[in-house]
N, C-alpha and C positions, 0 to 999 in steps of 0.2 A: 092498428095504430092510426090509420087514416081517419076513421070515424072519430076517435078521440081528438085528433088534431082539428078536424072540421068543427067539432063542438067548441074547442078552445078558441078557434078563430072567431066563430060566431059570437061567443060570449065576450071576447075581447073587444070586438067592434061594437057590440051593443052596449056594453057596460064596462068601461075601463077602470072602475073603482073596485076596491076590495083586494082580496088576497087569493093566490092560487097555491095549491100544493106543489111540491117539487115534481111530482108525476105529471100534473097538468101543465106546468110550465115547460117541462121537458118535451111533452107531447106537442105543444104549440110550436116549438122550434125543431122538432124531429130529432132530439138529442136524448141521451140517457141521463137520468137524474144525477148520477155521479159526475158526469161531465159538467153539468151546471154548477155543482158544488165546488169542483176543482176550479172552474172559471171564476167563481165568486171569491174563492180563497186567494187567487192570483190578482184579483182586482179587475178582471176582464168581464165581469157580469155583476149586476146589483146583488148586494149581500142579502141573504135570506133573514127573515125574522124568526125567532124561536118563541113559540107560545107553549111553555112546558116542554113536552117531547115533540110537539108538532112543528114542522118546518114550513114556513109560508113565504112566498115572494109577493111583494106589493105589485099589483098589476100596473099601476101608474108608473112605477120605476122601471118595470120590465118593458113597457111600451115606449117610454122615453129612451131607454137604451136601444131598442130596436130602431127607432127613428134616427138616432144618432149614428147607428151602424149604416143605415141607408145613405146618410149624408157623406160618410167616409168612403163608401164603395163607389 
């Protein structure tokens, strides 16, 4: 999982535009994809977008949420 997380971090810093899968988003934060879905359902994480059967998180929304979390902590 560390390799996936490293790739996700590199991608996020290089290009914050676009969409990530739930797996990629979860790897970035070191969480399970179901945890992200539960957090989003509670309003504690950006809501995912649904493209047909595919679930995607907007990278800009995720990064904005992460920055907001830093400010709170």
